[in-house]
N, C-alpha and C positions, 0 to 999 in steps of 0.2 A: 467589483461586485461578483460574487460567486453565482454561477448559473445553477438552476434547480437540478438539471440532470447530473452535474458533477457531484452534488450532495447525495443524490440517489445512488450514483455509482459508488461513492465512498461508503455509503451505508451498506450496500450489498457486499462490497469487498471486505469490510470489517466483520460483518456477520459470517462470511465464509471463512475468514481467518480464525475467528473465535471457535467455529465449528471444529476446526482441526487443532484446537488447543494452542494457538499462537501465544507467545509470551510478549508482554510489554508492548501492546499495540499503541502506537502514537499516530494521531491524525494532525498534520500540520497544514494550515491554510497558508499557502504561499502566493495566493492571487495578487496580493499587494506588493510583493517583492520580486516576482518573476513572471515571465510570459510562458514559461515551460508548461505550467499546469495550474489548476486551482488548488489541488490537494496532493500532498505526499502522504502515503500511508506506509508506516514503517512497523515491521514486526519481526520477531525472531523465533526460530525453532531450535530444538536441541540436537537434531542430527539431519543428515542428508535426506533421508526418507520423509521426515516430517516437513522439512522445508519444501520439498517437491510436492508433497500432498497438499500443503497450504496453497501453493501456486496453482495446482490442478483444480482445487476447490474454488478458488477465487475466479479463475478463468472460466470454469464451467458455469458458475452462478451469474457472472457478468454476461457471458454469451447468451444464456437463457433469457436474460433481461434485455437482450438486443444490443449489447456492447461488445465490440470485438477489439482485441488488443492490436495496436498498431505495430508493436514490437515486443518481443520477450527475449531477454538476454540472460545468460548464466544458468540456464536450467540444468544442463548436464553436470556441472561441478557443484551446483547448489550451495555455494558459499554466499552468494548474493544474487538473488533472482530479481531482475528489474522488469516490471510489466508496465508498458507505456500504453495508456488508454487516452492520451492527449489531455483530457480534462483532469484525470487523476493519474498518478504514477505510484505503483505499489512496489515497495522494496521489501523483500523477504530475505533475511540474513540468517546465517548460523550465528551463534552467540559471539564467537571470537571475532568475526568480521564486523559484526555490528559495533562492537566496542572499538575496533580499529578505525573504521570509517566515520563513526560518530556523526551521522547526518543531522541529528538533532542539534548539535553544536554548530555545524556549518550553516544550517538553515534557521538559526535562532531568531532571525528577523521575521520569520513567519510566525503565525500565532497558533498556539496549541488549541485544538478543538476537542471538546468532549463528545463522546458518541451521542449523547442526548441532544446536542446542538444540531446534529444532522437530521433529527426528526422534525425540527422546526420548519 
């Protein structure tokens, strides 16, 4: 069962990514298949600056809502930025690395969630 605050966090993160024109945002509910988190949010950007801007925006919006990242990895290279908020994990890729790592395939046992489902 997904907690309400993880839904709220996911909603904030997705909105922040959309604000920075993230491509192909996917929300995976992994609560039934892993204890890592309730949601994986996966998005991609076209270049290093956009990927970093997406991470900055998500981090700022989540922080203002009272959520602090437990850990952020990969910010300098910006090939794959992983932002761990315990209940949600935000993965921001450049396009090449997103295809290479293909998290959607690896975590296919999770269920794809539509943005509208986070509102419920």
